N, C-alpha and C positions, 0 to 999 in steps of 0.2 A: 229630192236631195241633189245638190250640185255634184257633177262628176267631170273629170277631164275628158274632153273630146279629141284632143291632140296634144302633142308636146311642144307646140310652137305658139301657144297663146300669150297674149300680153296680160298683165295683171288685172284681176277683178277683185276689188276689195268691197265686200258687202257689209262687213261689220269691223269696227276698228280693232286691229290686232294689238295684243292678244284678246280674242273674243271670249265670251262667257264660258264656252265649253273648254277652251284651252285653259282658262283660269281655274275652272273646277278640277280639271285633270292635274294641274300643277299642285293644287292643295292635296289631292289624293296621293300624288307622287311623294310629297313630303313625308307622308305617313309610312310608306313602305320602302323607300330607297334611302341608302346611306346619304347623309346630308351634304357630303362634299361633291357628289357626282354631277347633278344638274343645277345650273344656276337659275334661280327664280327671283324675279323682281316685278315691279309694275309693268315693265316693258317686255319682259321675256318670261318663258318661251311661247312660241306657237307649236301646237302638236299636229304633226303630219297625219293625214289620213290616206293620201294617195299621191303617187307621183308618176309623171310620164314625160319623156323627153327632157326638156329643160324646165318643166313646170312641176310645182308642188301644190296640192290642195290640202288646206288644213281642216280641222274638225268643225270649224265654224263656217265653212263654205268659201273662204278666201282663196283665190288663186295667185300664186307667186311665180316670179322667174327665179330659179335657183342658180345663183352665181357661186355656189360652193360645190356643186356635183356631189353632195353628200360626203364632204371631206375629200373630194377628188376621186371618189370611187366610180361614180357614174359617168366616166369619160365618154362612153358611147351613148349616153342618155339613160334616164331612169326607165325601168321596165323595158329594156331593150328586147324587141321581139325575137331576134335571132338567139339570144342567150336564153330567154324564157322558154322558147320552144325546145332548145337542146336540153335544158334542164328537165322539161316535162318528159321527154323521151328517155333520159337517163334514169329518172325516177321510176319508170315502168320496167327498167332492166336490173339495175344494181344501185342500191342506195347507200351501201357501206361495204367496205372491204376489210382486209386484214393487213393493213399498211405495209409493215416491214417483214411480215411473215409469208402470207399468200396474197400478194398485192392485186388490186384490180388492174386489168390489162390496160385501161385507159391511162394509167399513170405513165407507162412507157411512152405512149403517144405524146403526152404533154411534155415530158422531159426532153424528147427529141425536138419538139417544136420550139421550146425555150432555147435550146442550143442553136437553133437556126436564126432566131431573131436577136439574140444577145450579141454584142460585139465580139468577133473572133478574138482570142480562142476560148471564150467562156462557154464551156460545153457540159459541165457536170453540176448538178443541182442537189440541194436539200429542200424538200417541200415542207411547208409549215402552214399555220393557220392565221397568223397576223404578222404585221410588219415588224413588231418587236421580237417575235420568235425568229424571224429571218435574221435579224441583227444578232440574237443570241447564238444562232448557228454559225454566223460569220465570225463572231468572237472566238468561239471554240476552235473553228477551223484555223484562224490565224494563230492561236496558241499552239496548236499541233504543227503548223507549217513553219512557224518562226522559232519555236522552242522558248519563247520569252512571253511573259504574261502581260506586260505593260501595253497601254494603248494611248496614242495621242488623240485627244479630243479637242474641239474647237469652241471658242467663245460663240454664244448664240446657237449652239447645236441642240438638236432634239432628235432622238432616235427611238423613242418609246419609253414606257414606264415600268416594264418588267426589270428585275434587279440588275441584270447585266447591262441592259440598255440604259437604265437610270444612272449607272456609274458614268455614262458618257454625257449625260444631260448637263447643260450649263446653268440652268436657272435654279437658284436656291428655293424657289417656290415649290419645285418638284423634289429637290434633293434633300433639303434640310431635315424634314421629319424622319428621314430613313438613313441619314449620313452614316450612322454607326453600324449599319448593316451592309454598306457598299464595300465590296472586297477587291474589285479589280483595280490594280494600280494604274493611274492615269496621269498624263501630263497635259495640262490645259494650255493650248496654243491660241494666239490671236488670229481670228478669221479676217482675211483682207476685205473688209467692208469699205468700198470706195466712198460711200456717202457719210458714214459715221464710223471711222476707224477706231477700234478699241485701243487702249494702252497695250503695248508700247509703240503703236503704229501712228499715233496722232500727228506727229510732226514729219512724217515721211512723205516724200513726193511719189514714190512707187510703193504702195502698201503691199502689193503682191510680192515683190522682190524682198521687201523688208520682212514679211512674214516667213518666207522661206529661209532667209538668213537667220532669223530668230530661232527657227526649228533646228537648223544645222548646229548652231551653237549649243543649244540645250541637249542635243543628242550626244554631244561630246562630254556631258556631265556624268556623274555617278548614276543619277536618276535615268539618264538616257540609256544606260546599259541594260536596263530592264525592259525597254520598249521593243515590241515585236510587230506592232501594227499601227496604221493610221486609219481612222474612219472619218469620213467627211461627206456632207451633202454637196453635190456639184452646184446646186442652188439651194440655199437655206430656205425652207418652207415656213415652218412654224416660227423660225427665228426672224421672220419679217420679209420674206422674198428677197434675200440678199444674194446678188450675183457677184461672185468674187472677181477680182481683177483678171484681165486677160493673161493667160500664160501661168496662172497659179496651179491649175490641175496638172498641166504639163510639168511644172516644177516639182510637184509632189510625186509624180510618176518617176522622175529622174532621181529625186532624193531617195525614194523607197528602193529603187533598183540599186543605188549606190550603197545604201545602208543595210540591205537585206531585210527590209520590212514588207509586211503584207499590207497592200493598199486596198481598202474597202470603200466602195461608193454606196451610199445610202440613197437609192432612187425610188423609195417607196411612194413618195408623192410625185416625183418628176418623171417617172417612167411611163411608157405606153402612150407617147404622143403629146403629153401635157405641154412640153416646151417647143413643139414643132419638129421634133426628132423622136425616134423611138425611145432614146434615152438622152438625158441632158448632157452626159459626158461626150456625146458625138459632136457637140458643137465645137469642142476643142480637140476632137480626134484623140482622146486619151482612153485607154482601157485599163480598168483596175484588175487586181487579182481576184476580187470578189465583188459581185453586184447583188445588192438586196433590193427586191421588188415586192410590191403588194398592191393595196388599194384597187387601182384600176385593172389589175391582172384579171379579175373575173367580172368586175362591174356590179356584182350582186352578192357574193358570199365571202366570208372571211377566208382568205387564202393568200399565200405568199411563197417566195422562194429565195434562196441564197444560191446564186449561180457563180461558179468559179472556174479558174483555169484548171485543166487536168493535173498539172504539177502541184498546184495548191491543194486541190481537193483529195489528191492521193496521199496527203499527210494522214488522212483517217486510215485506220487499219481495216482490212477486209473483215467483214462480219464473220464471227465464229459461231453465230446462232443467237447472240444476245447483243443487240445494238447498243452502243454507248451514247447514242443520241437518237431519240425517236419520240413519237407521241401517238396517241390513240387514233387521231384523225389525219395522220400523215398520208398525203396522196389520196385524199378522199375522193371518190369517184364523181361526186356532184361538183366539187371544186375543180377537178381536172376537166370535166365536160364544159363547165362555164368558162374556164380560162381559154380553152381551145376555141370556143365559139366567139368570145370577146376578141381574141387576137385576130381571127379571120374577119370579123366584122369591121374592126378598126382598119384593117388592110384593104378590104373590098370597097369600103366607103371613102377611102383616102382621107381619113380623119386627121392624120398626122400633118399632111400638106395643108389641110383646112385650118388646123390649129395655128400653123405658121402664118397663113394668109390673113385670117380674120384677127389673129393676135396682133399682127402688124398694124391693121386698121385701128384696133383699140388702143395701142400704144401711141399712134399718131394723134388721135383725138384726146386721150387722157393726158399725154405729154404736154399739151398745151396749157394744162393747169399748173405745171410746175412753177413755183414762185408766186402762185395766186391762191387765195382762199385758205391759206395755211397748208398747202401741199408743198412739202419740202423736196420730195423726189417721187418719180414714177419709174418703176423698174420691173425686170422680169424677162421672160422669154415665152413666146408662143401665147397660150392661154393660162399662163401663170403670171399674175399681175399684182403688184403691190403699190399703194399710194401711201407714202410716208407723211403722216399729219404732224405738224410741228407748231409750237407756239410762236416761234420766230424763225423765219427761213435762214437768216444769217447765222444764228446760234445753233440751229438744228435741234432745238430742245423738243423731245417728244411731247405730244399732247394726247394722251390716251382718253381723257374725258371727252374731248371734242370728237375723237375718232368714234367712240361709242355713241355719241349723240347722232352722228351721221348714219351709223348702223341702224339706229332706232328710227331715224327719219325715213330711211329707205324702206325699212320693214313696214312702216305704216302705210307705205304707198305700193308695196307689193314686190320688193326686191329682198332676197336672202343673201347676205354675206356676213363675214365676221371681221373683227379687228384683231390682228395677230401681232407677232413681233415680240421681242423680249420686253418691251415697254407697253404692249397692247395698243400701239398707236398706228399700226399699218393696216389699212384696208385691203383685205386679201381676196382677190377674185380668181376662182378656179372653175369657171362654168363648164358644162358639158361641151365636148368638142364639136358636137353637132347643134349647138345653139343657133337659132336662126339669126340672120343678119338684122332682121327687124327687131328681134328681142334684144340683141346686143346693142343696137343703136338706141333703143328705148332706155336700156339700163344705163348706158353712158350718160344720156341727157339727164336722167333722174339723179344720178350721182352728182352731176354738175350742179343741178338745182339744189340738192341738199347741202352741198358745200357752200354755195352762194347764199343760201337762206340762213345757215346756222350762224 
């Protein structure tokens, strides 16, 4: 049976994907999983059996290059030896603790480490198990800190699908079935997308400035009086790798300070080196009141954190013996151990600088496609890259069907990536930060070939 010998292999397709075993598993899955969870078609999915470095092996023996890093989780590569060994050691000592009552000692070590890598003065955290949970903790913190329940959310936003996070989502696809259960008052604001500005920014020459002016005006309204927080992705991920106009985050910081609002940055995807910095907000040297992180925090286990300024986090009352926000697995020792190992591995291997360096190479090569083969735009930072596929470059009309066809073309030849964005037309690349330059070069050429052939 085929096995992965290293994590830097080029694709090896031995049977056209999805192969017979993947198809069989897909039919079994239909019987036992709720129907809305996994998309199944003639072309999708392939079932993973093994992963290592930047490679994935499916159940039919095909080897792929993974340009998703498992939704950005495996930033330091799949089956990272340093993290795996640390977990093995932790498993032999302590596998579970009593989170907020008698905590595992390793929780203190991780909290201290997070305070060291987060932008100063973000030094106090709430640990959680998923990105959405970190967002929920941030929303509660903002409510306590500001004294007001309302939250500004942005067009194109995605912050998770638990009810608090879902209140902030921008797509009706996610919201509509549950709209009558969403209770957080929100104000939807236009996100300054330079390539495809939303209403009412379409005719503005400076969309960032116009978005800030729009916000300022709405905050003077009756609805604005209920607003206590702003939540924003420094770079929208699931929204289509949308990088806001320069100065927009700085403007949000100034507006939040002037209005007494709690500023929350959702860096669940963009954190831990993805954009060529520890955190994407560092590109503009802006520090929020609360930073939400997850995904690549451990590289292996569900784990997340809400990290805040002391003045903001001190809005929580001191525990009197019954925490008003906690969970069974809060500060889980395995998650803490994995996070500590992942952080040290990223630092020791200089993966953040590597993300910036090879990301620049990828942008230079992929940027040459702009205006050709239906590629309307190429954008992102570091190893967070989006190719916006359009029907007409001038009109910038999204072409989700063609984007999916390119995803399928690449899959058949051994590349794994997805089509994201609010229209499903943005080829989204988030490879492991340790992907080899040979693998990256091969991937770029194959994407070009699929674009030219389609």
